[in-house]
Every structure is written in structure tokens, then in C-alpha cells.
C-alpha positions as CSV (number, residue, x, y, z in Angstrom):
1,X,9.1,23.7,7.4
2,X,5.5,23.4,8.7
3,X,5.7,19.6,8.3
4,X,8.7,19.5,10.7
5,X,6.9,21.6,13.2
6,X,3.9,19.4,13.0
7,X,6.0,16.3,13.6
8,X,7.7,18.0,16.6
9,X,4.4,18.9,18.0
10,X,3.1,15.4,17.7
11,X,6.2,13.9,19.3
12,X,6.1,16.3,22.2
13,X,2.4,15.5,22.8
14,X,3.2,11.8,22.8
15,X,6.1,12.5,25.2
16,X,4.0,14.4,27.6
17,X,1.2,11.8,27.5
18,X,3.6,8.9,28.2
19,X,5.3,10.8,31.0
20,X,1.9,11.4,32.7
21,X,1.0,7.7,32.3
22,X,4.4,6.6,33.7
23,X,3.9,9.0,36.7
24,X,0.4,7.6,37.4
25,X,1.7,4.1,37.3
26,X,4.5,5.0,39.7
27,X,2.1,6.7,42.1
28,X,-0.2,3.6,42.0
29,X,2.8,1.3,42.8
30,X,3.9,3.6,45.6
31,X,0.4,3.6,47.1
32,X,0.2,-0.2,46.9
33,X,3.6,-0.5,48.6
34,X,2.5,1.8,51.4
35,X,-0.7,-0.2,51.9
36,X,1.3,-3.4,52.0
37,X,3.8,-1.9,54.4
38,X,0.9,-0.7,56.7
39,X,-0.6,-4.2,56.7
40,X,2.8,-5.6,57.7
41,X,3.1,-3.1,60.5
42,X,-0.4,-4.0,61.7
43,X,0.5,-7.7,61.7
44,X,3.6,-6.9,63.8
45,X,1.5,-4.8,66.3
46,X,-1.0,-7.6,66.8
């Protein structure tokens, strides 16, 4: 029984870690897109 609980704990920890990593990557991508979009807007303004 304790082995099953240990495996579940490890799997949930891995799941949380990968979710955080995916979220960070998505945030970075969004930030890059915003920067790119602002640069385009500035080009249009000038």
C-alpha cells in the first residue's frame, strides 16, 4: 500500500513540476510576442 502511495506522490510531484515549466515557457512566449507586436506598432508609427 505504501509503495502505491509513494508512486502516486512522485507522479503528482512530476506533474506539478512539468505544469509549472510549461506555464513559464508559455509566459515567456507571450512576453516575446508582446515585445514583437510593440516593435511592429512602433515601426508603423514612425
